[in-house]
C-alpha positions in Angstrom: -19.9 14.2 1.4 -19.8 11.4 -1.1 -23.1 9.9 -2.3 -22.6 6.5 -0.7 -21.5 8.0 2.6 -24.6 10.1 2.8 -26.8 7.2 1.9 -25.1 5.0 4.5 -25.8 7.5 7.2 -29.5 7.6 6.2 -30.0 3.8 6.1 -27.9 2.5 9.0 -30.6 3.2 11.5 -33.3 1.7 9.3 -31.5 -1.5 8.2 -29.5 -2.5 11.3 -27.5 -5.5 10.3 -29.4 -6.2 7.0 -26.9 -6.6 4.2 -26.6 -4.2 1.4 -25.7 -5.7 -2.0 -25.0 -8.9 -0.1 -22.6 -7.3 2.2 -22.9 -7.1 6.0 -24.1 -3.7 7.1 -22.8 -4.2 10.6 -19.2 -4.2 9.2 -19.6 -1.2 6.9 -17.1 1.5 7.7 -19.1 4.7 7.1 -16.1 6.9 7.3 -12.7 6.8 9.0 -11.6 9.9 11.1 -9.9 12.4 8.8 -10.6 10.3 5.7 -10.9 12.0 2.3 -14.2 11.3 0.5 -14.1 8.3 -1.8 -16.5 6.5 -4.1 -16.0 2.9 -2.9 -17.1 1.1 0.2 -15.0 -0.2 3.1 -15.8 -2.9 5.6 -14.0 -4.0 8.7 -14.7 -6.3 11.7 -14.2 -9.7 13.1 -14.6 -13.3 11.8 -14.7 -16.0 14.5 -12.5 -18.9 13.5 -13.0 -20.9 16.8 -16.1 -19.9 18.8 -15.3 -22.3 21.7 -11.8 -20.9 22.1 -13.0 -17.4 21.5 -10.5 -16.9 18.7 -11.3 -14.2 16.2 -9.4 -12.5 13.3 -9.8 -8.9 12.4 -10.1 -7.9 8.7 -10.2 -4.7 6.6 -11.8 -4.9 3.1 -11.8 -2.2 0.4 -13.9 -2.5 -2.6 -12.4 -1.9 -6.0 -12.6 1.8 -7.0 -14.7 1.1 -10.1 -16.7 -1.9 -11.3 -16.3 -3.7 -8.0 -18.9 -6.2 -8.9 -16.9 -7.4 -11.9 -13.4 -7.5 -10.3 -11.7 -10.4 -8.4 -10.9 -10.7 -4.8 -7.2 -10.4 -3.7 -6.1 -11.4 -0.2 -3.0 -9.7 1.1 -1.0 -10.9 4.1 2.1 -9.4 5.6 4.7 -11.5 7.3 6.8 -11.3 10.4 5.7 -13.8 11.5 3.3 -11.8 13.6 3.0 -8.5 11.8 -0.2 -6.8 10.8 -1.5 -6.9 7.2 -3.9 -4.0 8.1 -1.1 -1.8 9.4 1.4 -2.9 6.7 -0.4 -3.7 3.5 -3.6 -1.8 4.0 -2.3 1.5 5.5 1.3 1.7 4.4 1.8 -0.1 1.1 -1.1 -0.9 -1.3 -4.4 0.0 0.4 -6.4 3.1 -0.4 -5.1 5.3 2.4 -2.0 6.4 4.2 -1.9 8.1 7.6 -1.2 11.8 7.4 2.0 13.2 9.1 0.0 14.3 12.2 -1.3 10.8 12.8 -4.9 12.1 13.0 -6.1 11.7 9.5 -5.6 9.9 6.2 -4.5 10.8 2.7 -5.3 9.1 -0.6 -2.9 6.5 -2.0 -3.1 7.3 -5.7 -1.6 3.9 -6.5 -3.8 1.7 -4.4 -4.3 -1.8 -5.6 -8.0 -1.5 -5.3 -7.8 0.2 -8.7 -7.5 -3.4 -10.1 -9.2 -5.6 -7.5 -11.2 -5.8 -4.4 -8.7 -6.1 -1.6 -8.9 -8.0 1.7 -6.4 -7.7 4.5 -6.4 -9.9 7.6 -4.5 -9.6 10.9 -3.2 -13.2 11.4 -2.6 -15.2 13.5 -4.6 -14.4 16.6 -2.6 -12.0 18.7 -1.6 -9.8 15.8 -3.1 -6.3 15.8 -6.7 -6.5 16.9 -7.0 -10.2 16.3 -7.3 -12.1 19.6 -8.2 -15.3 21.4 -9.8 -15.9 24.8 -7.6 -19.0 25.2 -4.0 -18.0 26.0 -2.4 -21.1 24.6 -3.7 -20.0 21.1 -0.9 -17.5 21.1 1.6 -20.4 20.8 1.2 -20.9 17.1 3.0 -21.7 13.9 2.7 -22.1 10.1 0.2 -25.0 10.1 -2.3 -23.5 12.6 -2.0 -20.1 10.9 -3.0 -21.7 7.6 -5.9 -23.6 9.1 -7.2 -20.5 10.8 -7.0 -18.5 7.5 -8.9 -21.3 5.8 -11.6 -21.1 8.4 -11.6 -17.3 8.2 -12.1 -17.3 4.4 -15.0 -19.8 4.7 -16.8 -17.6 7.3 -15.8 -14.4 5.5 -17.6 -15.7 2.4 -20.7 -16.2 4.5 -20.6 -12.5 5.1 -19.8 -11.7 1.5 -21.4 -14.5 -0.4 -21.2 -12.9 -3.9 -17.4 -13.4 -3.8 -17.7 -17.2 -3.7 -18.0 -17.1 -7.5 -15.2 -14.6 -8.0 -11.6 -15.4 -8.9 -9.3 -15.3 -5.8 -5.7 -14.1 -5.8 -3.5 -14.9 -2.9 -0.7 -12.4 -2.3 1.7 -11.2 0.4 5.3 -10.4 1.1 8.3 -11.5 3.3 7.3 -14.3 5.7 4.0 -14.5 3.7 6.3 -16.5 1.5 5.3 -19.2 4.0 1.8 -18.0 4.8 0.5 -17.7 1.2 1.7 -21.0 -0.3 0.7 -22.9 2.9 -2.7 -21.3 2.7 -3.0 -22.2 -1.0 -2.1 -25.8 -0.1 -4.9 -26.0 2.5 -7.4 -24.5 0.1 -6.4 -27.0 -2.6 -7.0 -29.8 -0.1 -10.4 -28.2 0.6 -11.2 -28.2 -3.1 -10.0 -31.8 -3.5 -12.5 -33.1 -0.9 -15.3 -30.6 -1.0 -18.5 -31.7 -2.8 -20.0 -28.2 -3.0 -18.1 -24.9 -2.6 -14.6 -24.7 -4.1 -12.1 -21.8 -3.9 -11.5 -20.2 -7.3 -7.8 -19.7 -6.9 -6.6 -17.8 -9.9 -3.0 -16.8 -9.0 -0.4 -16.6 -6.2 1.9 -13.6 -5.9 4.6 -13.3 -3.3 7.1 -10.5 -2.9 10.6 -10.8 -1.5 9.5 -14.1 0.0 11.2 -16.4 2.5 11.1 -19.6 0.5 14.1 -21.8 1.5 16.3 -20.6 4.3 19.5 -22.3 3.3 19.4 -20.3 0.1 17.9 -17.1 1.2 20.4 -16.8 4.2 23.6 -16.7 2.2 22.1 -14.4 -0.4 22.1 -11.7 2.3 25.9 -11.7 2.4 26.1 -12.1 -1.4 24.0 -9.0 -1.6 26.2 -7.1 0.9 29.3 -8.0 -1.1 27.8 -7.3 -4.6 26.7 -3.8 -3.4 30.0 -2.9 -2.0 28.8 -3.1 1.6 31.5 -5.6 2.8 35.0 -6.4 1.6 36.1 -9.3 -0.4 37.9 -10.8 2.6 34.8 -10.8 4.8 32.6 -12.1 2.1 35.0 -15.0 1.2 35.4 -15.8 4.9 31.6 -16.1 5.3 31.2 -18.2 2.2 34.1 -20.5 3.2 33.4 -20.9 6.9 29.6 -20.8 7.3 27.5 -23.9 6.7 24.3 -22.5 5.3 22.9 -26.0 4.5 22.6 -26.4 8.3 21.3 -22.9 8.8 18.4 -22.8 11.2 16.6 -20.3 13.5 17.0 -22.6 16.5 20.6 -21.9 17.3 21.0 -25.6 17.9 23.8 -26.1 15.4 27.4 -25.0 15.9 29.0 -22.5 13.6 32.7 -22.1 13.6 34.4 -19.2 15.3 35.6 -18.0 11.9 32.0 -17.9 10.6 30.7 -16.1 13.6 33.5 -13.5 13.5 33.0 -12.9 9.7 29.3 -12.4 10.1 29.8 -10.1 13.1 32.3 -8.1 11.1 29.9 -7.8 8.2 27.1 -6.6 10.4 29.3 -4.0 12.0 30.5 -2.7 8.7 26.9 -2.5 7.3 26.0 -0.9 10.6 22.9 0.3 12.3 22.5 3.3 10.0 21.6 1.5 6.8 18.1 0.3 6.4 18.6 -3.4 5.4 15.1 -3.4 3.9 16.0 -0.6 1.5 19.8 -0.1 1.2 19.6 3.1 -0.7 17.1 4.8 1.5 18.3 7.4 4.0 17.1 6.3 7.5 14.9 8.2 9.8 16.8 8.0 13.0 13.9 7.6 15.5 12.6 4.8 13.4 15.7 2.7 14.0 14.7 2.5 17.6 11.2 1.4 16.6 12.2 -1.4 14.2 10.7 -4.7 15.2 12.7 -7.4 13.4 10.5 -10.4 14.1 13.0 -13.2 13.5 16.1 -11.4 14.7 15.6 -12.7 18.2 15.6 -16.2 16.9 18.2 -16.0 14.2 21.7 -17.2 14.6 22.9 -14.5 12.3 21.8 -10.9 13.0 20.8 -9.9 9.4 18.0 -12.4 9.0 14.7 -10.7 10.0 11.4 -10.0 8.5 9.2 -6.9 8.4 9.5 -3.6 10.3 7.3 -1.0 11.8 7.6 2.0 9.4 6.1 5.0 11.1 4.9 6.4 14.4 2.0 8.0 12.7 0.3 4.7 11.8 0.5 3.4 15.4 -0.8 6.7 16.8 -3.7 6.7 14.3 -4.7 3.1 15.0 -4.7 3.7 18.8 -7.1 6.6 18.6 -10.4 5.4 20.2 -12.5 7.1 17.4 -10.5 5.1 14.8 -11.0 1.8 16.5 -14.7 2.6 16.8 -15.0 3.4 13.1 -13.3 0.2 12.2 -15.3 -1.9 14.7 -12.0 -3.0 16.1 -10.8 -3.9 19.6 -14.2 -5.1 20.7 -12.8 -6.9 23.7 -10.7 -3.9 25.0 -7.4 -5.7 24.7 -4.9 -5.0 27.6 -2.3 -3.7 25.1 -2.2 -1.1 22.4 -2.3 -1.8 18.7 1.2 -2.3 17.3 2.5 -3.3 13.9 4.2 -6.5 15.1 2.9 -8.6 18.0 4.7 -9.1 21.3 1.9 -11.5 22.3 2.3 -14.2 19.7 4.9 -16.9 20.5 5.6 -18.2 17.0 7.1 -21.6 16.3 10.3 -20.2 15.0 11.6 -23.5 13.6 8.9 -23.2 11.0 11.2 -20.7 9.3 13.3 -23.7 8.1 10.4 -25.2 6.1 11.2 -25.5 2.4 8.3 -23.9 0.5 9.3 -25.0 -3.0 7.3 -28.3 -2.9 4.2 -26.3 -2.1 4.8 -24.0 -5.1 5.2 -27.1 -7.2 1.8 -28.4 -6.1 0.2 -25.0 -6.8 1.6 -24.9 -10.3 0.5 -28.5 -10.9 -3.0 -27.3 -10.2 -2.7 -24.9 -13.1 -2.4 -21.8 -10.8 0.0 -19.1 -12.0 2.7 -18.3 -9.5 4.5 -14.9 -9.4 7.6 -14.3 -7.3 8.6 -10.6 -7.4 11.6 -8.9 -5.7 12.4 -5.3 -4.9 16.1 -5.1 -5.9 17.1 -2.8 -3.0 16.2 -5.4 -0.3 19.1 -7.1 1.5 16.9 -9.0 3.9 15.4 -11.5 1.4 17.3 -10.5 -1.7 16.4 -11.2 -5.3 19.6 -13.3 -5.5 18.1 -16.1 -3.6 14.6 -15.8 -4.9 15.7 -15.8 -8.6 17.8 -18.9 -8.1 15.1 -20.8 -6.3 12.5 -20.0 -9.0 14.9 -21.3 -11.6 15.6 -24.4 -9.6 11.9 -25.0 -9.2 11.4 -24.6 -12.9 14.2 -27.0 -13.7 12.9 -29.6 -11.2 9.5 -29.4 -12.9 11.0 -29.4 -16.3 9.3 -26.1 -17.2 11.0 -24.5 -20.2 11.8 -20.9 -20.5 8.8 -19.2 -22.2 10.0 -15.7 -21.7 13.8 -15.1 -21.7 15.2 -12.9 -18.9 14.5 -9.3 -20.1 13.5 -5.8 -19.0 9.9 -4.9 -18.5 8.7 -1.3 -18.6 6.4 1.1 -16.8 5.7 4.7 -17.9 8.5 4.6 -20.5 11.1 3.5 -18.0 12.5 0.1 -17.0 10.3 -1.3 -14.3 12.6 -4.2 -13.6 13.5 -7.5 -15.2 11.5 -10.6 -15.7 11.5 -14.2 -16.9 8.8 -16.9 -17.2 8.8 -20.7 -17.2 6.1 -22.9 -18.8 3.7 -19.9 -19.1 2.8 -20.4 -15.4 5.8 -19.5 -13.3 7.1 -15.9 -13.4 9.9 -14.2 -11.6 10.1 -10.4 -11.8 12.3 -7.7 -10.1 11.0 -4.2 -9.4 13.7 -1.7 -10.0 14.3 0.7 -7.1 12.0 -1.2 -4.8 12.7 -2.3 -1.3 11.5 -5.2 0.8 8.0 -3.6 0.9 7.7 -3.2 -2.9 4.4 -1.3 -3.1 5.6 1.2 -0.4 8.9 1.9 -2.2 7.8 1.8 -5.8 4.0 2.3 -5.8 3.5 3.0 -9.5 5.7 0.1 -10.7 4.1 -2.2 -8.1 0.6 -1.3 -9.4 1.7 -1.9 -12.9 3.0 -5.4 -11.8 -0.3 -6.1 -10.1 -2.3 -5.2 -13.1 -0.4 -7.8 -15.1 -1.0 -10.4 -12.4 -4.7 -9.7 -12.2 -5.2 -9.6 -15.9 -3.1 -12.7 -16.6 -0.7 -11.1 -19.0 3.0 -10.6 -19.2 4.7 -7.5 -18.0 5.0 -4.9 -20.8 8.1 -5.3 -22.9 7.8 -2.0 -24.7 8.7 1.5 -23.6 5.4 3.3 -24.0 3.6 4.1 -20.7 1.4 1.3 -19.4 -2.1 1.8 -18.0 -2.4 2.6 -14.3 
């Protein structure tokens, strides 16, 4: 048993809820069922964001492996909208553990991002995972209320962990977090503008395969299909000639031509149900096809636009074990449904998917905050083709000059991907061989990327191995 685990067992009874090192003892996760021994601490529990409504968000926090007191704080949010950052980011992608194959224990993630930073994961909005509200109308939500709740969450979380108020803060996420993270940053910048005391020390924003501007991200799906030999010239040209992507929405209120609808249908049939659109080179696990929960698919006019999937049975099984929930201080209200990766309770304002995020990125950059947009190059759901173009258009609009020409970056002696930089403050990077969930598909390259983000340096442009 690790030293900190043994000490925790000895002092819990004596200290009750007295903080240790400024941290809340009541949220300390002594040890998760089937967890390997580690030398860093974990905390989990609830933060009330609206006491009157009974609305609370669940979080999981992992200290940095080493020198935690000297490292920054990174917030990670998954997308959906309505999918769990604890289930996704924390226990599938970049957190310290993955579920074992039997669903009853955990294994170490050797490329966890807590090697470089303290990491915070939040299930947001209320209704996702173990986050909840006692007011049913709170489950009707959207981008604006989600951002405001996350602002309130962070303010109250800092009350639990006051030493982080002086630390650098990185805001990161993937997929529909292309909305969540910039909108949260915008709210925090407003806070900083008007606050006379505490201000958030936002150091950087990093978003992976992010939904940024639907009218550009949507056609890039079919450009990706065509460029990767997944559809014919004829189908691709028909989609480009007959579909009005400038009027593309998730509401279904506009009218597409019959030629457009037929071409899109033909494309989806050819791509088929046996390709993982989130990782086009990955062999699919057939049972997982049934389990996929494409959050925006039920709203989208065109079948291929969706965000985030449930990846494994094992994770869901593990999180629904009573002993796991007890160890995490989760499900304190005995919710009438089981934990799942993506919520069936949340009724999200689907028209928010149409919001153009570029003006928010512009504001973030104008506040001297470095923005990173990174893309796994095997993702056809929010492909790099759209993201790369949007970053360039943003740089052009802001009159940011190219400060790093488009070029390869390296990790462990191999090409990690390609990158370019504008104005020393806006970076676009691909991650070679990565999927929609970059840290899951390419953990080593993703960690190398994260090291560069945290340390405020460019990605390595030489072939010698980088530091993990």
